[in-house]
N, C-alpha and C positions, 0 to 999 in steps of 0.2 A: 504494500500500500504506500509506503514512503517513497517508492520509486515514481509514483504518479504526481507527487508534489513538486511543483516547479518553483525554483528559487526566484524571488523577485529581485530584479536589478535595482540598485540604489545609486544615488549620487551624493557627494559631499557638498556642503554649502559653497565651497570654493569652485567645484566643477559646475554647479548650477548657476552660480553668479557669472562665470565666464561665458556661459552659453547666451545669456541675455544682456551681457555688458554691465553687470552690477558687481559690487564687491560681496564677499561672503557675509559680512555683517548685515547687509540689506536682506539677504536671504534668511538669515537667522531671525531677524526681527519679524519678518512676515510669518515665519513658522511659530515663533513664540506668541504672536498675537492671534494665531488661529485664523488668519485671513485667506488662506489658500487650502485647496483640497488635494494637493499633490504631495503633502508631507506633514510631519508632526514634529513637535518639540516637547520633550519631557524633562522636567527638572528633577534631578536625582536628590537623594537625601543630603548629599554634601553641598548642594547648591549648584552643581555643575549641570549644564544643559546637554542633552543628547538629541541629535537631529536625525530624522529618517525622511529621505526624499525619494519617492518612487519615480524611477527614471521614466517609465512610459507616460505617466500622468504629467510629469514636468515637461517632457518634450512636446506633448499636446499643448500645454499652456504656453510654452515658448513660441510655438508656431503661430498660435492665435495672436500673441502679443506682437510678434514680428509682422504678421499680416496687417494688423491695425496700424503699425508704424509705417509700413509700406504704403498703405492707403492714404495716410496723412501726408507723406512725402509726395505722393502723386498729386494730391490736391494742391499742395504748395507749388509744385512744379507747373501745373496748369495755370495757376494764378500768375506766376511769374511770366510765363509765355504770353498770357493775355496782356499783362502790364507792358511787356516789351513791345507788343504790337501797337498798343495805344501810344506809347512814347514815340515809336517810329513814325506813326501817322502825324503826331503833333509836330515833330521835327520837320516833316515835309511841308508843313504849312508855312 
Protein backbone atom coordinates (compact mmCIF):
# COMPACT_ATOMS: atom_id res chain seq x y z
CA UNK A 1 0.00 0.00 0.00
CA UNK A 2 2.83 2.43 0.77
CA UNK A 3 4.07 1.98 -2.77
CA UNK A 4 0.90 3.75 -4.02
CA UNK A 5 1.65 6.90 -2.02
CA UNK A 6 3.30 9.55 -4.16
CA UNK A 7 5.66 11.96 -2.44
CA UNK A 8 4.61 15.59 -2.84
CA UNK A 9 7.35 17.82 -4.22
CA UNK A 10 8.02 20.93 -2.19
CA UNK A 11 9.96 24.19 -2.54
CA UNK A 12 11.92 26.25 -0.06
CA UNK A 13 10.92 29.90 0.47
CA UNK A 14 14.12 30.85 -1.39
CA UNK A 15 13.20 28.72 -4.41
CA UNK A 16 9.62 30.00 -4.47
CA UNK A 17 10.76 33.60 -4.19
CA UNK A 18 13.20 33.28 -7.06
CA UNK A 19 10.41 31.99 -9.32
CA UNK A 20 8.28 35.11 -8.85
CA UNK A 21 11.06 37.63 -8.32
CA UNK A 22 10.57 38.11 -4.58
CA UNK A 23 12.81 37.42 -1.62
CA UNK A 24 12.36 34.51 0.77
CA UNK A 25 11.04 36.74 3.57
CA UNK A 26 8.16 37.87 1.33
CA UNK A 27 7.20 34.21 0.80
CA UNK A 28 7.54 33.44 4.52
CA UNK A 29 5.31 36.39 5.43
CA UNK A 30 2.57 35.23 3.04
CA UNK A 31 2.71 31.76 4.55
CA UNK A 32 2.69 32.98 8.18
CA UNK A 33 -0.31 35.19 7.46
CA UNK A 34 -2.20 32.31 5.82
CA UNK A 35 -2.84 34.39 2.68
CA UNK A 36 -2.10 31.62 0.18
CA UNK A 37 -3.35 28.13 -0.54
CA UNK A 38 -0.09 26.69 -1.86
CA UNK A 39 1.69 26.28 1.45
CA UNK A 40 1.68 26.49 5.21
CA UNK A 41 3.74 27.88 8.06
CA UNK A 42 3.83 26.27 11.48
CA UNK A 43 5.50 27.78 14.52
CA UNK A 44 7.32 25.19 16.59
CA UNK A 45 7.57 25.11 20.39
CA UNK A 46 10.94 26.83 20.22
CA UNK A 47 9.43 29.73 18.24
CA UNK A 48 11.10 28.68 15.01
CA UNK A 49 8.86 28.63 11.93
CA UNK A 50 8.67 25.69 9.54
CA UNK A 51 7.45 26.20 5.97
CA UNK A 52 5.86 23.78 3.53
CA UNK A 53 5.32 24.94 -0.06
CA UNK A 54 3.60 22.53 -2.43
CA UNK A 55 5.47 22.85 -5.71
CA UNK A 56 2.58 22.05 -8.08
CA UNK A 57 0.19 24.51 -6.40
CA UNK A 58 2.85 27.22 -6.21
CA UNK A 59 3.69 26.86 -9.90
CA UNK A 60 0.00 27.29 -10.75
CA UNK A 61 -0.06 30.46 -8.63
CA UNK A 62 3.15 31.74 -10.25
CA UNK A 63 1.75 31.21 -13.74
CA UNK A 64 -1.45 33.12 -12.88
CA UNK A 65 0.59 35.92 -11.33
CA UNK A 66 2.91 36.09 -14.34
CA UNK A 67 -0.04 36.09 -16.74
CA UNK A 68 -1.61 39.02 -14.89
CA UNK A 69 1.70 40.89 -15.06
CA UNK A 70 1.96 40.14 -18.78
CA UNK A 71 -1.56 41.46 -19.35
CA UNK A 72 -0.72 44.66 -17.49
CA UNK A 73 2.49 45.13 -19.47
CA UNK A 74 0.59 44.61 -22.72
CA UNK A 75 -1.93 47.29 -21.73
CA UNK A 76 0.86 49.71 -20.87
CA UNK A 77 2.55 48.97 -24.19
CA UNK A 78 -0.66 49.62 -26.14
CA UNK A 79 -1.16 52.91 -24.29
CA UNK A 80 2.39 53.97 -25.13
CA UNK A 81 1.92 53.09 -28.82
CA UNK A 82 -1.29 55.15 -28.88
CA UNK A 83 0.42 58.09 -27.17
CA UNK A 84 3.29 57.90 -29.67
CA UNK A 85 0.84 58.02 -32.59
CA UNK A 86 -0.88 61.06 -31.11
CA UNK A 87 2.44 62.84 -30.54
CA UNK A 88 3.57 62.08 -34.08
CA UNK A 89 0.33 63.56 -35.47
CA UNK A 90 0.72 66.63 -33.25
CA UNK A 91 4.31 67.19 -34.43
CA UNK A 92 3.17 67.00 -38.07
CA UNK A 93 0.82 69.98 -37.54
